[in-house]
C-alpha positions, 0 to 999 in steps of 0.5 A, a space after each residue: 848577837 844583837 846590839 842596839 844603838 838609838 838616837 836622842 829623845 824628841 818628846 817621849 818613847 813611841 815604841 819600846 822593844 824589851 828582851 825580844 826573843 824569837 826562834 824557829 825550833 832550835 835556831 834562836 834568830 833574835 836573842 833579847 833585842 831591846 831598843 826604843 824609838 821616839 816620834 820624829 826619829 828613825 832606827 835602822 835594823 842592819 845585818 847580813 842576809 838571814 840574820 833576822 832583820 825581817 823577823 824583827 820587823 814582823 815581830 814588832 809589827 805584831 805579824 809574828 808572835 814573839 817567844 819572849 819579851 815585849 813590844 810596847 806602843 805608847 807604853 802598852 803591849 802592841 796588839 796588831 788587831 787593836 784599833 789603836 795599833 792599826 791607826 798608828 802603824 803603817 807597814 810595808 813588809 816582805 810579804 806584799 799583799 793586795 786586794 786582788 780584784 781591786 785596781 791600784 787606785 781602788 786599793 789606795 782609795 780603800 786604804 785612805 777611806 778606811 783609815 779616815 784620811 782627810 780628802 782621800 781622792 786628792 791624797 791618792 792622786 798625789 801619791 800615785 803621781 809621787 810614786 810614778 803609778 799613774 799609768 798603772 792606776 787602773 791595773 790589777 796588782 797581779 799585772 804589775 811588775 815587781 818594782 811597781 808592786 813594791 811602790 804600791 806597797 809604799 803608797 799604801 803606807 802614804 795614803 793613811 794617817 800614821 805615827 810609826 812606819 815599819 819598812 822592810 828594805 824599802 829601797 828594793 827595786 828602786 833606781 837611783 832616782 827612787 832611792 833619792 826620793 825615798 831618803 827625802 820622803 823619810 826625812 819629811 816623815 820624820 819632820 812631821 813627827 813620824 817614827 820610822 823603823 826600817 831594815 836596809 842593806 843600803 848604807 847610804 840610805 841608812 847614813 842619811 835617814 837613821 838616828 840609831 841602829 839595831 845590829 842583828 847577826 853580828 
């Protein structure tokens, strides 16, 4: 079962999910999910483990193919490989993937340069400091702790232009201070007009940043 609740509009729909259905064999994980998301708003996907939160985010991001329904970005079917989608959507999903032969700072510089960020060098330096990755800047991803890799995934989203953030349990492996930073950062993203779609088990984070909920598996 899936129930959707979204906040009020703030100037047109950026993301629209219509009748999204996804299953694996005979198991239907998502059944006709629907919701909209506007710029400057956040929607949280909530539900128990195994309910389909990550699957929903992967379908919205275009990583997984849907069985039925549509995912629309700016009113057009979202194509993960299209330049317009890649320019608009920044994701940190559950399967973290980094360039194995690039250091942390090189990875972030490449993300920033390839997406046309203004002043990439300064932006990368700021994000490294903000996420406490300065000391690990010259390390390869394989040498990082799981918490550092998670912060690198978030940093990869923050060094590039974005209109939609899709985040799978962004609070994972963050301490209390890190979770406060995350809530503040997501509030700042919303004030900048970025739409946020996140899956989370953190009730305090959801209460702080979410304008609407999509409940799965209940």
